N, C-alpha and C positions, 0 to 999 in steps of 0.2 A: 739221406735221400734213398729211395728204394732202388733196388737192382733186381734185375730178372735174368734167368739164364737165356742164352742167345736163341735157344730153340723152343723157348717156353711162351706161352701166353697166359697172362694174369689179369685180374681185374682189380680196380681200387675205387675208392669214394673220391669225387671230385666236385667241388663248388665252382660253379660258373660265375665269372666275374666281368662278363662281356657288359652287363649293364647292373643296376643296382637291385635287380630282382633276386639274383642269388640262387638260381635253380641248382638242385643237387643232381648229379649225374653219375652213372656207372662208367668209368673209364676202361677201356680195354688196351692192355699194353702188350705189344709184340716185339720181341727182339730189342727191348728197352726203348721202344718208341711208343707214343700214343697212337694207336691204330684207329680207335673209333671211339665215340662217346654215345650214350643213349640216356634217356630219362630213367630216374630210379623209380620203378613202380611200387617198391616197398616203402617209399617215404609217404608217411600219413598226409602231409601237407600238400605236396606237389602232384603225388599220384602218377609219376611218370611224365609230367609235364617238361618239356623244353621247347625251345623255339630255334629256327633255322640259323640264327646267329650263333647260339651255343654250340648247335651241332657241327659248326664249321671250325671248331677249335682244333682239330687235327691238321686241317688244311693250313690254318694260320701258324701253328707250331712247326709243323714240318715242311712248309712250303718253300720254294726256291728263293722267294723275295725276303725271307727273313735274314736279318743281320745277325751273324754268329761271332763277329769281332767288332770292337770299336773302331771307328774311323777318324782320321784327321784330314783337314782341307789342306791340300798341297797345290803347288802351281799347276799341276796337270789334272786336278780333281780331287779324289780322295784316296787315301792309303790307309791300310790296316795299322792300327797302333795298339800296344799292349795297354790294357786298362790302367794299370799303375802308372806307367808313363803319361797316359792321358790326364790322370788326376794330378800327377806332379805339375804338368804344363798348366792345366786350368788353375790350380792353387796359386801358382806363381803370377799368372795373368790377373786373377782376381785380386791378389794381394796388392799388386801395382795399382789397378783401378781404385781399390778402396784406400789405398794411401794417398792417391793424387786428387781424388774427386769425391771421397767420403761415402757413407753407407748408402745413401740415396741413389747412387749411380749404379747399383746392382739390384736387379729385380729377378723375381721367380714367377713362374706361371704353371698351374697344373690344370690339366683337363679331366674329362669324364673317364678317361682310361686310367687314371690313377687309382687302381682298385687293390693295390698291395697295402695291407694293413699299416705297417710302419712308415710308409712313404711320406704320408702328409705329416705326421708328427715330427719327422726328421727334417723335412723342408722347412717347417715353420722353426724348428730349433735352429737351424742354419741362419735363417734370416734374422732371428732374435740375436744369435751370437755376433753377427756383423752389425748389427743395429739398424737394418733396412726395414722401413714400412712399405717398400714397394713389392707387395705380395698381391698378385693377380690371380684369378681363377675363372673357370668357365661359368661358374655360378652367377657372376655379375654380367654376364651376356644373356644367360638362358632365362631365368625366372628370378631375377634379384628382388622383384616388388614383394615376395613372399616374406622374406625375414624383415624387410623394412616396414611393411604394413602391420605385421604382427608386433614389432616394437612400438609402432604408433598407436595401436589398439590397446596393448597391454597383454599380459599372459594369464590364462586360467591355470591355476596350480594343479587342478586334475586334468585328466586327458580330455580331448574332444571326444564326441561320441563315435565319430568316424566309423570303423568297420563293426562296431559293437550293435549288431542287429539293427541296421538302418531300414527305416520304412520309406525314405525318400532320399535320392541322390540326385544331384545336379552336375553335370559335367559340361565344361565349356571348352571347345577346341581340343580335346584330349581323346586318344584312342588307345585305350590300354591293351587291346588285343595285338597291337603292333609295337607300341614303345616299351611296354613291360615296366614302365617307371612310375606308374601312379594310377590314381582312380579305383583300382581293384587291389585288394590285399595281395601281397606276394604269396604265391601258391598256384593252384590251378584256376586260372582266371574264368574260364568257361564254366567250370563247374560251380564256383562261388556264385557267380552271377546267376546261373540257372536256379540255384537253391534260394537265392534272395527273391528273385522274381516270382518263383513259385510259391513263396510265402507271402506275397502280395506287395513287395516293394515297388515303389515308383521310381522309374528310371527317366529323368528329364535330361535330354542332350540338346545342346545349343551349338551349331556348328554350320558354316557355309557348305560344308561337305556331308554327305551321307556316308559316314564312315562305318567301319565294322561295328562300333559300339552303337552308333545311331540306329543301325538296322535292329538292334534289340530293344530300343528305347520304347517305354510306354508312351511317351510324348516327345516328339522331335520337332525342334524349331530350327529352320534353315534361314537365317538372316542373310542379308548383304554383309560383306566383310566389314569389320571395323565398327561394329555397333555395340559390342559386348557391354561397355560401360553405361550407355542410355538403357539398355535392357535390363541390366541389374538394378539400375536406380528406378526404373519403372516398377519392377517387382517389389522393391523396397516399398515404393509409394503405395502400391496395392495393399501389402501386408499391414503396414503401419496405419493407413488410412481406414482399412477396414478392421482395425484392431485384432488381427490375426496373429500378432506377435505373443511371445510368451511373458506376459505382463509382471507376473510374479518375480521371474529371474530378472528382467531388466530393471525393475523398480529396486531390487536388493543389491544388484551387481554391476550396472551399466550407468554411466554418465553421458549426458548430452544427447539423449534420444530425441528430444524435441528438435535440437539443431538438425539431426540427420532427417526427421520428419519433414522440416521446413526445406531443406536442401532438395530432397527428392520430389517435393510437390511439383517442381517445374517439369518433371518428366512424366507428363500425362500419357498413359498406356496407348491410347489410340493414336496418339501423334507419334510416338516412339515405333509402334508397329508399323504405321505407314511409312516412316521414312526408312525403316530397317528392312521393309519388304516382308513383313510378317502380318497374321491375321491377329487383331486385336483380342479376339475371343482366346486364341492360343496363349498369347502371352499373359493374359489375365489368370487364365486356368492353370498355367504353370506356377505362377506364384501362390495361387490358393492351394494347389496340390502340395506344394513343397512345405507351406506354413502349417497345413492341417495334418500332415502326415505323422507328425511326432518326431521321432529320432531321424537324424540324417546328417548330411554334409554337402558342401560345395567344393568342387575342385576344378581348377582351370588349367589347361595345357599351355605348352610353350608358344602356340600361335597367338592367342589372345594376349599374352605378356608382350610379346615382341611387337605388337600392332601399335604400341605407343602408350604411354602412361600405365604402364604395368603395375606400378605401385598402387595407384587409385583402383585399378581393377582388383587386385588382391584384397584391398581394403574394404570394398563393396561387398567381395564374397565373405570376408570375415564379419562384415556387419549383418549380412544376411543369417549366418549361422548364430551370431550372437543374439539377434532379435528374436530368432526362433528358439533360443535356449539350448543350442546343440553342444552342451558341455556337460561332462559327467557330474552328478550330484551326491551329496552326502548320502553313505549307506550303499552306493553301488559298488559291486565288485568289478574290479579293473581286470580285464581279460588279457591284457598285455602290459605287464610292469616292466618288461625287459629282462633279459637273461645275462648279457654282458653289462648291462647298466647297473650303477651301483643301487644297493636298496634305498628306497624312497617312500615317504608317507605323502600321497597326494590329498590336497585338501580342496574343499569345494568354496574357494575364495580367489578373487582376482589381485595380480600384481598390476600397479599402475603402469602407464606407458613409461618407456625409457628412451634415451637418446636414439634415434634412428638414422640420422645422417648429419654430416657436417662436424663430426667430431675427429679427433685423432689426426692423422695425417692427411695433408691436403695435396691436391693435384694442382699442377701448373695450367691445367686445361679447363676452361669453361666454369670455373669456380667449384668444380666437383671435389670429391675427396672421400674419405673413408665413411662408409655407412655400415649398417647391420648386415649388408650383403658383401663387405669387404671393399678394396680399392676397385674403381671402376676399370674393367679391361678395355673397354672401348676408348680409353685415353692413353693406352701403353704406346701405341705407335707415335702418338704425338709427343709423348714424353720422351721418346727416342729422338724425334726428328727436330724438336724445338731447342735451338741453343741456349746457353745460359747455366747459371749454377743450378745443380740438381738434376741436369740431364742424365736419364738412364743410359748407360753405356754397355753394360753387361747384362745377358738375360739367361737363365737356366730354365729350360721348358721341359716338363715331365708329364707324360701321360695326356698330352693334347697336341695340337696342330694348329698354332696360331694363324699361320698363313691361309689355311683352308676355312678357319672359323671366323676370323674377325671381319666385321663389315669393312668395306673400302679396301679391296684386294691390293690395289696399286699403292696405296698409302703404306699398308702393312709390308708389302714387298721392299718399298724403300726404306723403311725402318729398320727391317731385319738385316738388310745389307749394309746400313750404316753402322751397326753395333760394332764396338771393339772386340766383343766376344759373344758368340752365341753358341750355347751348348744345348743340344737336343738329345734327351733320352727317348729312344725310339726303337722298336724292333724292326722298322722298315724305313726306306728311304722316302719318307713323306715329303710333302711341298715344304714343309718347314725345315726338314732335314737337309734338303738339297741346298739350302743357304747357310747352313751351320758350320762352324769352325771344327766342333767336334760332335760327332754321333756316338752316343754311349749305347751299346747294345745291351738290352736288359733280359733277365729270365722272363719267362711267359708263364700265364696261369697254371698249367699242369706241373710247373716246376718250382712252386711256391706254396706256402701255407696260405689258407683261406679261411676267413671267419666272417660272420654275418652282422658284425656290429654296425657297419654303415646302415644297412637296411633296417635294423632294430631302431635306431636312433632317429630315423626320419620323422616319424609324427611329432615328436617332441622338440626337435631342432630346426625342422624345415617346414612341414605343412601337414594339415590333416589330409587323408585320402593316400597316405604313403605308408609303407611298412607292412607289418604282420598284424593279423587280426588276433593272435594268441602268442603266448610265451614259447616261441620256436627259436632255435639256434642250430648252427653247424660249425664244426671246425674240421677241415680236411687237410691232411699233410700233403706234400708234393707227391705226385704219383710217378714221375719220370724224372731221371737227371738230365741236365742240358745235353744237347747232341754232341757226340764225341768230336773232339778237335776244336769246340767252340771256346770262347772266353766271354761268357756274360755274367753280369752280377745282378743283384736285385737292385731296383731303382734307388732304395734308401741308402744303399752302400756308397753311391756317388757322393751324397751329402756328407755322410759320415767321413769318407776317404778325403774329401777336399777340406772339410773342417780340420781333420787331423793333420794335415800338410800345412794349414794356415795357422796352427797352433791355437785353435779355437775350442772352448768348453761348450758342449752341447747338453741341454736339459730337456726333457720330455715329461708331459703330464699323464698320469695314469688314470684308470677309472674312478680311483678313490680321490681324485683331485690333488694328488700329491706331485710335485715338481722333483723329478729324479734327475740327478747328474749321471751322464753316461761315463763309463770307463773309456778314456780316449786313448788308451795304449793299444788295445786290439779291439776290433769290432765284435760285438756279441754275436753268438750264433742266432739265426733267425727265430728259432723256437724260444730261445730265452728272451729275445727282445719282445716278441708278441705276449710272453707270459708277463713281462714287466709291465707293458702298456695295459694289460687287462687286469692287472692287480686291482682289487676292490670290486670286481664284478659280483652281482647278486649270487651267481652260480659259479663256483670254483671252476677253473679252466679245465682241470683234470676230468671232471665229471662231463664236461661237454665234448672233450677230445675223445672220451671213452666211447662216444657214440658217433663215429666217423659219418654215418649216413644221415646225420641231423635227427632232430626229434624235439618234443614238447618238453619244457621244463617248467611246469606251472608253479606258482608261489603256494607254499604250505606253511601256515595257514593262508587262505586267499587274501589279497590286499584289498581293503575297502576304503572308499573315499572317506576322508574325515571331514567332521563338521568345520564350518568357519570358526575361527578364533574369536573370542569375544573382543569387541572393540575394533576389529578388523576394518580399515577404511579403504582399502584398495578398490578400484572400479576399472572395468573395460571401458574405453572411450570410443564411442562411435561418432563423434563429433569433432574429430581433428580439424582445425580450422584451415590450415594450408590445403588439405586434401578436399575438404568441402568447397573452398574457393576454386580449385581446379575442377571440380565437378561442375560447379555453375558454368564454366566455359563450355562444357560439352552440351549444354542446353542449346548452344548457338551451332547448329549443325553445319551450316555453310562455311564456317571456320575451321572444321576439323579434318577436312580432306577425305570425306567420306565418299563412297562411289558415286561418280558424277553423271551428267546427263550427256547429251549428244555433243555438246560443244566442249566437253572435257578433253584437253590433248592427251591425258593418260586415262582412257576410260576403263581398263582393266585394273584389277587389284591381284597382286602377286602374294599368294599365301605359302608359309613355310609348311613342309610336309615331311613326315617320317615314312620310311620304306622298311619292310619287314627284314631285309637283310643288312641294313646300315644302322650303325651307332654314330651319329655325330660325325666328327671329321677324322675318327682314327680307326673305324672298324667297318670294313666292307667285305661281306661274306662272299659275294659274287667274284670279287677281284681276287680274294684268297683261293678261290676255286679256279682261278684262270680265266674267268669271263671278263668281258670289257665292262668298264664302269660308266655307262651312260646315266645321265640325270634328266630325264624327260620332262618336258613342261605338259603337264597334265591340264586338259580343258574339257569343258563341256561340248559334246557333239554339236550342239546348235552354234556355238561360237566358231567352231572350225568351219561350220558349213557358211556362216555369215561372211567369214574372212577369206572364203575360198581355198582353205588348207586341208590336207589330208594327214592322217596318222603316219609318222615316220618322217615327214617332210621338215627340212631345216628351216628355222624361223629366226627372226631377230626380235629380241625382247629389249625394249629401251625404257630407262627410267630417266628421271631429271639428273641422275648422277652418272649414268654409263649405259653401255649396250653389250649384250651378249648374244651368242648363237646357241640355239638349243633345237631338240628334236620334239616335234609336236607328238603328244599322245593324248589318249581319250580316258576320260573318267566321267561316266554319265552321272554320278553322284555329286559332282560339283555344281554349285550355283552358277547360273549363267553370269558372266562378267568377271569370273574368278580363274586364276591360273595357279597351279599347285606344283612346288619344286621343292627339293631338299637342299641342305646346306652340305658343304664339305667336299666338293667336287672341283675339278679343274686342275690344270697344270700350274707349277710354280712360276715358270718364265714365259709362258706361252701369251704373249701380248695380244696376238690374234685371236687367241682362245676358240679355234675352230675344229680341233680335233675332238669333238663333242662325242663321237661314237665310243672312243677309247678311255678318254679321261673325265668326260662329263662336263657340264657347264657349271661355272662359278657364279652363283647367286650373289656372292660378296661383291662382285664388281658392280653391282646395281645399287649398293648401299653406301649411305654416307654416315659417318660418325658425328657429324656436326649440325646437319639440317634440322634434325628433329630428334630429341632425346628426352627421356624421363629426367625431371629436375633433380630427383632424389638419388637414383642409381646411376644416372648417365647411361643407361641402356638405349641404343639408338632404335629407330623404327626398323624392324627387320621382317615385318609380315605386314599384310594389308598395304603394301607399297604400290603407288600409282604406277602403271606402266602402259605401254602400248606395243602393239604386235604387228609385224609384217613378214611377208615371205622374204627369205634372203635373196639379194639380187643374183641373177643367173652370171655366172663368169663370162 
């Protein structure tokens, strides 16, 4: 790790890992500490772009709330503990639990702040070594329908058109200017969008809120919440009935198009428009513009996925792209073949659908189990609480904050308290850390190696509308040492150290697909471990590391999509029987809980929201800077006036599941009848949850894991939730 003279100021390259965008930064180091960060104006892709979250890294790294030593729960609270001693004790307790109750009794969870490259592979290796399938992640709570729907559709072996000169982009409930996680390629978002709009690209945005991206749209549709699935079905109806689809592509590469055509016929555009609060002409125009434009893609954000039936929503988006032929064809040059990814030859042919859910490990809850999105995290609390064989008794949580992220806060609270062992890897005393038996203090972004592999792999492993538009990569070394007097470890070292003490052998898979055993006598240096994991990348790691500020690494010669193999029979399936049966139920609007009329006991719909200074449940730039962490309830001014409320007033929000107190705020871009709030707030033990000005309001208290959930992923309804609002009673 670098060191600097005590009286010197130096600079270094830093890869931000607050989110999956991976912005390159220039770090200013003074007296061995991270003094400031700024965007790298010399970077060809980002051109100096950063966001407020990334610029808060010095406050996070150096702030008084950061844990510099690991903690162990004691009778009087928490006490510091040497990390080696903590690993000794954790290993002993896990060995006892494993011996008495078997592998299924030990679970792991990782959240979106697990951005250290080796952490995921080492966590998976640990679970494999003990034989546990109880591996949970934030991905099964956020947008699990993406990977499940893709498995149900099948995979095109060449990339989606995505960011490759799109003529039309359709965005549903996503705001790339705030979340930084998708819809626009990683890089300078405003510049890319301006260039594409300037070249004539159509931007269709569908959202109950006039968001930042909606203000740039060439066509904006602002429906009532919860109507995304009928809207997409109606668009498919227009495209297929008017034969605007790519007939040549679908004839050669798609099966069950007639089944899809028949299923969407029930979604007559004028009826869908009337019920969703749109103009029929706008809905029909959006469908025609998207189909006629040529190249393009559809991308949906967290909100539409969380509104219920996220798998069906994502499947319909894939059907739109497939019907319009939005997949690269033979002879096209692939602009982004990956830098860390292994060399590959893409072909213009489809793989048939593969098992999407119901395989592998089974949950004891609601008949759910393993899917293409992993184990359903919404069942984890019940897996802990329900007695009987297979009960989860130990949990290692890394990079996440389950108590602040999981629906049904009270259920999660009871579950975490009931565990025989809870280990939380966390740089702060988060809500989950407050309940842990051990809190392991980790290194932070400026103190670790960073590489862009996770961003690069998103389009092929996650969804179109994510990742880079070209072959870009960055490798950044640590720019500072951990603070003097601290004892912190990289998060992966916990899994290695505990496995070592349990006499387990760990194996990791590198980019070449090779399963490699780790030397379990001494932990490998971080740079050697990263090099091992990246073995097999298209560009040797040394070449990428030699350009610490990041850069383009184009394939030479360029990679061209190959022709379909003779006799190839694979097809993309747009007529999955289960999903089309689900779609038929959505034609019955009254049964779906859409925004109701005057007699609806819960007349408002609560929408999830992203705020510029927050990333999910583990990163809040305002709090890092010493400011309170309120979570306002944003409403349309007309709704505030109707209810007799004013901005800043305390209100009660009630769902069928619970009640919270929040602060009213104003967003005149919200559709009337909607309330917009973020996840990840509230205190751990505050049953009254009234300290809303300092810790914010916990939306999770309004949500149930059981009342309404996606049948494939187990994702509960966490947006478009029926609620009612009233002023808080005066004391």
